[in-house]
N, C-alpha and C positions, 0 to 999 in steps of 0.2 A: 707743377711747375719741377725742373728738376733742374740736375747742375751738372753742365758740361763745361769745356773749356771753350773761350769764343780768342782772346786777342788781346793784343796790348793796347795802352790806351788809346782812346782816337781824340783827332781834336780837329773840333768840327767849326768849319767856317761860309762864308758865300764864295769864298775861292775851292770850297773841296775839302776833302777829307783826309787827313794826314793820321798818322798813326806812331805814337812815343814810344819804341821800341825800350826804353829804359824803364818805363813800368810794365812788368807784366802781368796778365791777367793772373788773379791769385791762385783761381783753378791749376794754375801750375804744380801749386805747393799742397794742395791737399791731400796727397794719394801716402806721402810721408809726413803732413800731423796726425794722420790717420794711425797710420801704419806706429811709428807711437806712442799712441795713444794704447793704441789693442797693446802693443809692448810693454809697456808703465802702468799697464792697467794689470794683464794679465801674469806677471813676473817678479819672480821670487828676486832682487834685486842683489846681486854681492857688491856687498861695501860700498853700500847708496851708488853704484855705477852703473851707467846702463848703455851698451854697445851695442850702435846699429850696425846691422849688416847691409849691404849693398846690393846682394841676391835678391830682397827678401821682392817676394811675387807683388807688382804690379795689380791695383785693382779696378772691377772696371768704375765706371758712373755709376750704376746703380748700386752697388757695394759700400761706395763713398757715399751713397747717400744715406743706405742700409746702417752704417758703420758707425756716421754720424747721427741718428736716431739715437745711438744709442749713450752719446754723452751731452749731445746739445738735444734737450727734452722740450724743450721749443724750436724745434728745427723748422716746422713746416707756419709756423706763427711768425718767427725769424727771416725769413724769404716774403711770406704772404706783405709785409710791414718793409720792407724793404723794397719788393716790387713796388707796390704803391705811390711810398712816396718819389721813387726816385717817375716813377709814370707823370708826377704830378709838377718834381723840377721840372719833365723836358717838357710838357705842354706851358711851363711859366716862361722855359726860353725860348718854344715858338710862339707865347704874346707881346715878349721881348721882341725878338724876330721882325715881329708885324708892326711894333709903337716904334720900331730906329727907322728915326729921321733920318741920319746917315747915309744908308744905303738907300740904291735906285729902286724900284718894284725889280726889275728883272731879279738884280742879290737877295733882295728880304725871299721872294722865293725860292733861288735857290739855297738860301742858307734854311728854311721851313723843307723844306727836300731832304740836303743831308742832315737832318735832326729826325726825321723821317725815316729817310733809308736807313737809319744807328740805331733808332729806338727800342728794338728785341736784343740786339748786341751792350747796349747802354745798363740798356734792364738787368740781363742776363750776370756784366760784369760787374755791377752794383751785389749783385744776390753773393755769388761767386764769393766778395771781397766781407761780406759781413758776415758768412756762415766762416771762411777761413778761422776769420777772429774770434769765432766762439769758440772754434777749437785747440785753438792759439791761445785762449783765456783758462780752457781746459783742462790743455797741459799744464800751463802755469800752477793751476789747482794744487792737480796731482803732485807735479816736485816738490809743493809747498807742500800739505799732507803727508808723502812719502818720505819726506826729508830729506832728497833724491840729492845729488851730491856731486858729479857729473854723468855729464851724456858728450859721449863721443862718435860724431858722425864721418862720413867720407866727406874731405875737405870739392865737393861740386857747389856752385852756386844757390840750387836748392835747399842746399840743406843747412847751408851760412843761411839764405836768409830766414829758413825756418828759427833754424837757436834764435836770430835776431827778431825776431816777432816775440818769443819768449821772455827774450831778456825785457825790453823793454813792457811786455805781462805781469811781469814779477816786478819791475819797477812802481809802474801801476797796484800794486798789493795796499793794503792798510800799513799796514809794516812792511814801507819796499825792503827786494830784498836783491842787494847789489851781487852782480853778477859777473865773470868776466870770462870772453872770449879768443882760446890759442890755439894756431894751424902748428900743427908740427908732421915731424914724418916717423913712419916708425914702419922696418920690414919694406922698405921700397914704395909706401905707399902716404898718403897724403890726407890725414889726419885736423878735422876741426873740433874744437874738445871744452866744450859748454861745462863750469867750474861755478855752484853756486851755493852765496855764501849765506846759509839759513847765518838768519836771526838768531840765538838761542838765551 
């Protein structure tokens, strides 16, 4: 079992396979999540503020996996459990296709074949999603523990997505933590700033 990019969310039917480009594979956000995890864990933060530099080196798939293992101790179990659960879900959908009385025999076969074709894709995408949220929850945990007040990143869609996910995770805390996401310009560069309002 490994980590790799597959692509946007598939929409599978008896008419074919389409992709929802608005639902990106969470793998696309893993590199930034792990770079943030490494930085927030290892660096001494000045004034409880962290600024991410856009020229940070991208990690290979193997590096992503080994770095994630440092933060998500049960990573392999998480990946195996997700794989098993989605496998069962796919089997259930194939069974439902078999029992679908609205579709004719040919359409049922097409639907089952499409589910079969996308089998590995669906499983990998689900693994990527669960691993991503493990990283995000760990980020929220570190932010809470270290009382980090600000995170500043370049204003790219991928960076903003990760900050938005962190907001969601902090809101799920036993004592929810309020946050504010601002976009501003500094020295000609567009930046996103996540402000964390810790409960004193």
